[in-house]
C-alpha positions as CSV (number, residue, x, y, z in Angstrom):
1,X,59.3,-7.0,-15.1
2,X,59.3,-3.6,-13.3
3,X,55.9,-2.2,-12.3
4,X,54.7,1.0,-14.1
5,X,52.8,3.8,-12.5
6,X,49.8,2.7,-14.6
7,X,50.0,-0.8,-13.0
8,X,50.1,0.7,-9.5
9,X,47.0,2.9,-9.8
10,X,44.4,0.5,-11.1
11,X,42.1,0.8,-8.1
12,X,39.4,3.4,-7.9
13,X,40.0,6.2,-5.4
14,X,36.7,5.9,-3.5
15,X,35.5,4.7,-0.2
16,X,34.6,1.0,-0.3
17,X,31.1,0.6,0.8
18,X,30.7,-3.0,-0.4
19,X,32.7,-6.2,-0.3
20,X,36.0,-5.6,-2.1
21,X,35.9,-8.7,-4.2
22,X,32.4,-8.0,-5.7
23,X,31.6,-5.2,-8.2
24,X,28.4,-3.2,-8.4
25,X,27.0,-5.8,-10.8
26,X,27.6,-8.6,-8.3
27,X,30.5,-10.1,-10.4
28,X,33.6,-11.5,-8.8
29,X,36.6,-9.1,-8.8
30,X,39.7,-11.1,-9.0
31,X,42.4,-9.9,-6.6
32,X,46.0,-9.5,-7.8
33,X,47.9,-8.7,-4.6
34,X,51.4,-7.2,-5.0
35,X,54.2,-9.5,-3.8
36,X,54.7,-8.7,-0.1
37,X,58.1,-8.1,1.6
38,X,59.4,-6.6,4.8
39,X,60.2,-7.3,8.4
40,X,56.8,-8.7,9.4
41,X,56.5,-10.7,6.3
42,X,59.8,-12.4,7.1
43,X,58.5,-13.1,10.5
44,X,55.4,-14.6,9.0
45,X,57.6,-16.9,6.9
46,X,59.2,-18.2,10.1
47,X,55.9,-18.7,11.8
48,X,54.4,-20.4,8.7
49,X,57.3,-22.8,8.3
50,X,57.0,-23.9,12.0
51,X,53.2,-24.3,11.8
52,X,53.1,-26.1,8.5
53,X,55.9,-28.4,9.6
54,X,53.9,-29.3,12.7
55,X,50.8,-29.8,10.6
56,X,52.5,-32.2,8.2
57,X,54.5,-34.0,10.9
58,X,51.4,-34.3,13.2
59,X,50.1,-37.6,11.9
60,X,53.5,-39.2,12.4
61,X,54.0,-37.9,16.0
62,X,52.9,-40.2,18.8
63,X,52.7,-39.9,22.5
64,X,53.0,-43.2,24.4
65,X,52.1,-45.1,21.3
66,X,49.1,-42.9,20.6
67,X,48.7,-40.4,17.8
68,X,49.1,-36.7,18.6
69,X,45.7,-35.9,17.1
70,X,43.1,-38.3,15.7
71,X,39.5,-37.1,14.9
72,X,37.9,-40.3,13.6
73,X,34.3,-39.3,13.3
74,X,33.5,-42.4,11.3
75,X,34.3,-44.8,14.1
76,X,33.8,-42.3,16.8
77,X,37.4,-42.5,18.0
78,X,39.1,-39.3,19.1
79,X,42.7,-38.8,20.4
80,X,43.8,-35.3,21.5
81,X,47.4,-34.8,22.5
82,X,47.7,-38.5,23.0
83,X,44.6,-38.8,25.3
84,X,41.9,-41.0,23.9
85,X,38.2,-39.9,24.0
86,X,35.1,-41.9,23.3
87,X,31.5,-41.0,22.8
88,X,31.0,-41.6,26.5
89,X,33.3,-38.7,27.1
90,X,30.9,-36.3,25.3
91,X,30.9,-33.9,28.3
92,X,34.7,-33.7,28.1
93,X,34.7,-33.0,24.4
94,X,32.0,-30.4,24.7
95,X,33.9,-28.6,27.5
96,X,37.1,-28.8,25.4
97,X,35.3,-27.2,22.4
98,X,33.7,-24.5,24.5
99,X,37.1,-23.7,26.1
100,X,38.6,-23.4,22.7
101,X,35.9,-21.1,21.5
102,X,36.1,-18.9,24.6
103,X,39.9,-18.7,24.1
104,X,39.4,-17.6,20.5
105,X,36.9,-15.0,21.6
106,X,39.3,-13.7,24.3
107,X,42.2,-13.7,21.8
108,X,40.0,-11.7,19.3
109,X,38.9,-9.2,21.9
110,X,42.5,-8.4,22.7
111,X,44.4,-9.0,19.5
112,X,41.7,-8.8,16.8
113,X,41.8,-11.1,13.8
114,X,45.5,-11.8,13.9
115,X,44.7,-15.6,14.1
116,X,43.5,-15.4,10.5
117,X,46.6,-13.8,9.1
118,X,49.2,-15.6,11.1
119,X,47.9,-19.1,12.2
120,X,44.8,-20.1,10.1
121,X,45.7,-22.9,7.7
122,X,43.5,-21.3,5.0
123,X,45.7,-18.1,5.0
124,X,49.0,-19.9,5.6
125,X,48.5,-22.1,2.5
126,X,46.9,-19.4,0.4
127,X,49.3,-16.6,1.0
128,X,52.5,-18.4,2.0
129,X,52.4,-21.4,-0.3
130,X,50.0,-21.0,-3.3
131,X,50.6,-17.3,-4.0
132,X,54.4,-17.8,-3.6
133,X,54.2,-20.5,-6.3
134,X,52.1,-18.1,-8.4
135,X,54.6,-15.3,-8.0
136,X,57.4,-17.7,-9.0
137,X,55.7,-19.0,-12.1
138,X,53.6,-16.0,-13.4
139,X,55.4,-13.0,-11.8
140,X,54.1,-10.2,-9.6
141,X,50.6,-8.7,-9.8
142,X,51.0,-6.6,-13.0
143,X,52.6,-9.6,-14.8
144,X,49.6,-11.8,-13.7
145,X,47.1,-9.3,-15.0
146,X,48.9,-9.1,-18.4
147,X,49.1,-12.9,-18.6
148,X,45.3,-13.3,-17.9
149,X,44.5,-10.6,-20.4
150,X,46.6,-11.9,-23.2
151,X,45.2,-14.3,-25.9
152,X,45.9,-18.0,-25.6
153,X,49.4,-18.7,-26.7
154,X,52.3,-21.1,-25.8
155,X,53.6,-18.9,-22.9
156,X,50.2,-18.6,-21.3
157,X,49.4,-22.4,-21.7
158,X,52.9,-23.3,-20.3
159,X,52.7,-21.1,-17.2
160,X,49.0,-21.9,-16.4
161,X,49.6,-25.6,-16.9
162,X,52.7,-25.7,-14.7
163,X,51.0,-23.6,-12.0
164,X,47.9,-25.8,-11.8
165,X,50.0,-29.0,-11.9
166,X,51.9,-27.8,-8.8
167,X,48.7,-26.6,-7.2
168,X,47.1,-30.0,-7.7
169,X,50.2,-31.8,-6.3
170,X,50.1,-29.7,-3.1
171,X,46.4,-30.3,-2.9
172,X,47.0,-34.1,-3.0
173,X,49.6,-33.7,-0.2
174,X,47.2,-31.7,1.9
175,X,44.3,-34.2,1.3
176,X,46.5,-37.1,2.5
177,X,47.5,-35.2,5.6
178,X,43.9,-34.2,6.4
179,X,42.8,-37.9,5.9
180,X,45.6,-39.0,8.2
181,X,44.1,-36.9,11.0
182,X,40.7,-38.5,10.4
183,X,41.5,-42.2,10.0
184,X,45.2,-42.5,11.0
185,X,48.4,-42.6,9.1
186,X,48.4,-46.4,8.8
187,X,45.0,-46.5,7.2
188,X,46.1,-43.9,4.7
189,X,49.1,-45.9,3.9
190,X,46.9,-48.9,3.1
191,X,44.8,-46.8,0.8
192,X,47.9,-45.6,-1.0
193,X,49.7,-49.0,-1.3
194,X,46.7,-51.2,-2.0
195,X,44.2,-51.4,-4.8
196,X,41.5,-48.7,-4.7
197,X,38.9,-51.4,-4.9
198,X,40.0,-52.7,-1.4
199,X,39.5,-49.3,0.2
200,X,36.9,-47.7,-2.1
201,X,35.5,-45.3,0.6
202,X,38.9,-44.1,1.6
203,X,40.0,-43.6,-2.1
204,X,36.8,-41.6,-2.8
205,X,37.4,-39.5,0.3
206,X,41.0,-38.7,-0.8
207,X,39.8,-37.8,-4.2
208,X,37.1,-35.5,-2.8
209,X,39.5,-33.8,-0.4
210,X,42.0,-33.2,-3.2
211,X,39.3,-31.6,-5.4
212,X,38.0,-29.4,-2.5
213,X,41.5,-28.2,-1.6
214,X,42.5,-27.6,-5.2
215,X,39.4,-25.6,-6.0
216,X,39.7,-23.7,-2.8
217,X,43.2,-22.5,-3.3
218,X,43.1,-22.2,-7.1
219,X,39.7,-20.6,-7.6
220,X,37.8,-19.8,-4.4
221,X,40.8,-18.2,-2.5
222,X,40.0,-15.2,-0.3
223,X,36.3,-15.9,-0.6
224,X,36.6,-18.6,2.0
225,X,37.6,-15.9,4.5
226,X,35.2,-13.3,3.3
227,X,32.0,-15.2,2.4
228,X,32.2,-18.6,4.2
229,X,34.2,-18.3,7.4
230,X,31.9,-17.1,10.2
231,X,34.9,-15.8,12.2
232,X,35.1,-12.7,10.0
233,X,31.5,-11.8,10.8
234,X,32.0,-12.5,14.5
235,X,34.8,-10.0,14.7
236,X,32.3,-7.2,14.2
237,X,30.6,-8.4,17.5
238,X,33.8,-9.3,19.4
239,X,36.1,-6.3,18.5
240,X,36.1,-3.3,20.9
241,X,37.9,0.0,20.6
242,X,40.7,-1.3,22.7
243,X,41.3,-4.4,20.4
244,X,44.7,-4.4,18.8
245,X,44.2,-4.6,15.0
246,X,46.0,-3.6,11.8
247,X,45.1,0.1,11.9
248,X,45.8,3.3,9.9
249,X,46.8,6.3,12.0
250,X,44.3,8.8,10.5
251,X,45.4,11.6,12.8
252,X,48.9,11.5,11.4
253,X,48.1,10.4,7.9
254,X,45.3,12.8,7.0
255,X,44.8,14.8,4.9
256,X,46.6,12.6,2.4
257,X,48.2,13.9,-0.8
258,X,50.7,12.9,-3.5
259,X,54.3,13.5,-2.7
260,X,55.7,16.7,-4.2
261,X,59.4,17.5,-4.6
262,X,61.1,20.1,-2.4
263,X,58.0,20.4,-0.2
264,X,57.8,19.1,3.4
265,X,54.7,17.9,5.2
266,X,54.5,21.0,7.4
267,X,54.9,23.3,4.4
268,X,52.2,21.5,2.4
269,X,50.0,21.2,5.6
270,X,49.2,17.6,4.8
271,X,49.4,14.3,6.6
272,X,52.2,11.7,6.2
273,X,50.1,9.5,3.8
274,X,51.3,10.2,0.3
275,X,48.4,8.3,-1.2
276,X,50.6,5.8,-3.0
277,X,48.0,3.1,-2.6
278,X,50.6,0.4,-2.0
279,X,48.7,-0.7,1.1
280,X,45.7,-1.4,-1.2
281,X,47.8,-3.2,-3.9
282,X,49.5,-5.5,-1.4
283,X,46.3,-6.5,0.4
284,X,45.3,-10.2,-0.4
285,X,41.6,-9.3,0.1
286,X,41.6,-6.1,-1.9
287,X,40.6,-3.6,0.8
288,X,41.8,-0.1,1.6
289,X,42.9,-0.3,5.3
290,X,42.7,3.5,5.4
291,X,38.9,3.2,5.5
292,X,39.1,1.6,8.9
293,X,38.7,-2.0,10.2
294,X,36.7,-4.1,7.7
295,X,35.4,-7.7,7.8
296,X,37.7,-8.6,4.9
297,X,40.9,-7.7,6.8
298,X,42.7,-10.8,8.0
299,X,45.4,-8.9,9.8
300,X,48.1,-10.3,7.6
301,X,50.2,-7.1,8.2
302,X,51.3,-6.9,4.5
303,X,50.1,-3.3,4.4
304,X,52.3,-2.4,7.4
305,X,55.4,-3.6,5.6
306,X,54.4,-1.8,2.4
307,X,53.7,1.5,4.2
308,X,56.8,1.3,6.3
309,X,58.9,0.8,3.2
310,X,57.4,3.9,1.6
311,X,57.8,6.0,4.8
312,X,61.5,5.1,4.9
313,X,62.0,6.2,1.3
314,X,60.3,9.5,1.8
315,X,62.1,10.2,5.0
316,X,59.1,10.0,7.4
317,X,58.5,7.9,10.5
318,X,57.3,4.4,10.1
319,X,54.1,3.1,11.8
320,X,51.6,5.1,9.8
321,X,49.9,1.7,9.5
322,X,50.6,-0.5,12.5
323,X,49.2,-2.9,15.1
324,X,47.2,-0.7,17.3
325,X,43.7,-0.1,18.7
326,X,41.3,2.7,17.8
327,X,41.6,4.2,21.3
328,X,45.4,4.1,21.3
329,X,45.5,6.1,18.1
330,X,42.8,8.5,19.3
331,X,44.1,9.0,22.9
332,X,47.7,7.8,22.6
333,X,47.2,5.2,25.4
334,X,46.9,1.4,24.8
335,X,44.6,-0.3,27.3
336,X,44.5,-4.1,27.1
337,X,42.5,-4.9,30.3
338,X,38.9,-3.9,30.5
339,X,35.7,-5.4,31.9
340,X,35.0,-7.6,28.9
341,X,38.6,-9.0,28.8
342,X,38.5,-9.7,32.6
343,X,35.1,-11.4,32.2
344,X,36.3,-13.7,29.5
345,X,39.4,-14.5,31.5
346,X,37.3,-15.5,34.5
347,X,35.1,-17.7,32.3
348,X,38.1,-19.3,30.6
349,X,39.8,-20.0,33.9
350,X,36.6,-21.7,35.2
351,X,36.4,-23.8,32.1
352,X,40.1,-24.8,32.2
353,X,39.7,-25.7,35.9
354,X,36.6,-27.9,35.2
355,X,38.3,-29.5,32.2
356,X,41.4,-30.3,34.3
357,X,39.4,-31.8,37.1
358,X,37.4,-34.0,34.7
359,X,40.6,-35.2,32.9
360,X,42.3,-36.0,36.2
361,X,39.3,-37.9,37.6
362,X,38.4,-39.5,34.3
363,X,38.2,-43.3,34.5
364,X,40.0,-45.5,31.9
365,X,37.0,-47.8,31.8
366,X,33.4,-46.9,31.3
367,X,30.8,-49.4,32.6
368,X,27.1,-49.3,31.9
369,X,24.5,-51.6,33.5
370,X,21.0,-51.8,32.2
371,X,18.2,-54.4,32.7
372,X,17.6,-56.7,29.8
373,X,14.6,-55.2,27.9
374,X,11.3,-56.9,28.5
375,X,12.3,-58.5,31.8
376,X,11.1,-57.8,35.4
377,X,12.3,-60.3,38.0
378,X,12.3,-64.0,38.8
379,X,11.9,-65.9,42.0
380,X,14.5,-68.7,42.5
381,X,14.7,-70.6,45.8
382,X,14.1,-67.7,48.2
383,X,16.0,-65.3,45.9
384,X,14.8,-62.6,43.6
385,X,16.8,-62.4,40.4
386,X,17.3,-59.6,37.8
387,X,19.0,-60.0,34.4
388,X,21.3,-57.2,33.2
389,X,23.3,-56.2,30.1
390,X,26.7,-54.9,31.1
391,X,28.7,-52.9,28.6
392,X,32.5,-52.3,29.3
393,X,34.4,-49.7,27.2
394,X,38.2,-49.7,27.4
395,X,39.4,-46.1,26.7
396,X,43.0,-47.0,26.7
397,X,45.4,-48.6,24.2
398,X,46.1,-51.6,26.5
399,X,44.1,-54.7,27.3
400,X,42.3,-54.6,30.7
401,X,41.5,-57.6,32.8
402,X,38.7,-56.6,35.2
403,X,36.8,-58.0,38.1
404,X,33.2,-57.0,39.0
405,X,32.0,-57.1,42.7
406,X,28.9,-56.0,44.5
407,X,29.3,-53.4,47.2
408,X,25.7,-53.0,48.3
409,X,23.6,-54.7,49.4
410,X,26.1,-57.1,51.0
411,X,23.7,-60.1,50.7
412,X,23.5,-59.7,46.9
413,X,25.1,-62.2,44.6
414,X,26.6,-61.7,41.1
415,X,26.8,-64.3,38.4
416,X,28.3,-64.1,35.0
417,X,26.1,-66.0,32.5
418,X,29.0,-67.2,30.2
419,X,31.5,-67.7,33.1
420,X,34.4,-66.3,31.1
421,X,37.1,-64.0,32.4
422,X,36.3,-60.3,31.9
423,X,39.1,-59.1,29.5
424,X,38.5,-55.8,27.6
425,X,40.7,-55.4,24.5
426,X,42.5,-52.1,23.9
427,X,40.1,-49.5,22.6
428,X,37.5,-52.2,22.7
429,X,34.0,-52.8,23.9
430,X,32.7,-55.9,25.5
431,X,29.1,-56.8,26.4
432,X,28.3,-59.4,29.1
433,X,25.1,-60.6,30.7
434,X,24.9,-60.9,34.5
435,X,22.4,-62.2,37.1
436,X,22.1,-60.2,40.3
437,X,20.3,-62.2,43.1
438,X,19.1,-60.8,46.4
439,X,17.3,-62.8,49.2
440,X,13.6,-62.1,49.0
441,X,13.4,-61.6,52.7
442,X,15.7,-58.6,52.5
443,X,13.8,-56.8,49.8
444,X,12.0,-53.9,51.5
445,X,11.2,-51.8,48.4
446,X,10.0,-52.5,44.9
447,X,13.1,-50.7,43.6
448,X,16.6,-51.1,45.0
449,X,19.8,-49.5,43.9
450,X,22.7,-52.0,43.6
451,X,26.2,-50.6,43.8
452,X,29.0,-52.4,42.1
453,X,32.7,-51.8,41.9
454,X,35.1,-52.6,39.0
455,X,38.6,-53.6,39.9
456,X,41.8,-54.1,37.9
457,X,44.6,-56.0,39.6
458,X,43.0,-55.2,43.0
459,X,42.7,-51.4,42.2
460,X,39.3,-49.7,41.9
461,X,38.8,-48.3,38.4
462,X,35.1,-47.6,38.3
463,X,31.9,-47.6,40.3
464,X,28.5,-48.4,38.7
465,X,24.9,-48.5,39.9
466,X,22.1,-50.7,38.7
467,X,18.4,-50.5,39.4
468,X,17.0,-53.8,40.9
469,X,13.3,-54.5,40.7
470,X,11.7,-56.7,43.4
471,X,8.2,-57.9,44.2
472,X,5.7,-55.1,44.8
473,X,3.9,-56.8,47.7
474,X,7.1,-56.9,49.7
475,X,7.3,-53.1,49.5
476,X,3.6,-52.8,50.5
477,X,4.0,-55.2,53.5
478,X,7.1,-53.2,54.6
479,X,5.1,-50.0,54.6
480,X,2.2,-51.5,56.5
481,X,4.5,-52.9,59.2
């Protein structure tokens, strides 16, 4: 059904000095954005199709037999781009996260909040999936308002029921995909194909995820970006006057006035903005971009398409609302590089260099040697013996047959308590108990550092140190001599 002028001018013509989705009484203001269209929206459809295809295909993509991404917090197993990480790789994970956040900061300083409108899963699903379904079933914004306002009847029940069934179905799909990134696609397959009682925790997790995603996209919606996501608040700190954001050209647009027949802009002495408010009606967070950059703006560029369409119709240049910085509008010059951007680039380069070095030098096997709690040392036929717990962690997806040898001191001897071959299963952990013996005559200090090397098929894979405790009197005698 075609929109009427009454439908298009429902918003108050006032400066928004509070959150757009909350009224003066603190009640939720439901946003009915007009269906977007235009050049940038078509580009967003292409980007969304690619990103969501990658998201849903991700659990099935493997690199060298390893999943593309696995974030198993429950078993503390992590795989990022096919590279396995363990809790022992905490430093690597920490640097990876810090690098990611610095990149986001740099990206925001230069390009504003464009991540939110073009790449964030919350916005992609909300605006490019769930709202599309809403437009298809209930119609455009005016039709949705009328449907919500009408009394309960067959048409309202039919449309609402169909919409929420589809919403729930998509939420189930998203929940299964999210769970696959957490526990692996094969484990999710077991939960689906076997009785819920056999995988009760997994079944409850899927049900919880489904409920969260459904309520988020059906009810909570833009509030996730406005009230929950900290990134919207951070942009107030990160944005500078050279940041490229969705901006209204106030120099060209003001003073704004309604379009009058047979009267040019110069004759009317007004700006190019005809105050049609389409930029407000199409905004998914309900703001007026003409008031300047606001925390609710997710840079979805819907207002740019709407404004450009109007400018073409009234015979005026497009770009009244465009991707630009405050300084580029004020001075006519766009500067991307500044001291802050250069500083972030230096920090990001340093972090990437450190991360690359640590990844390249990272060992596939982690070995930890600790003395057995409650033990000191024992004398055994001219030798001093210490008892150790060794822990071997295999970070790869292949079994490892290892050999442990002492490098220093040369006179030290190593004995495996159980006498078995040292085979570490893929992604496994093995604990062994070893004796280290050193001739008592060669112990000059109460504490000695024993250096051991771990070999696989003759190749060195790891070096480990163990603290050896000897008789105190030996150290005292050595000092006196």
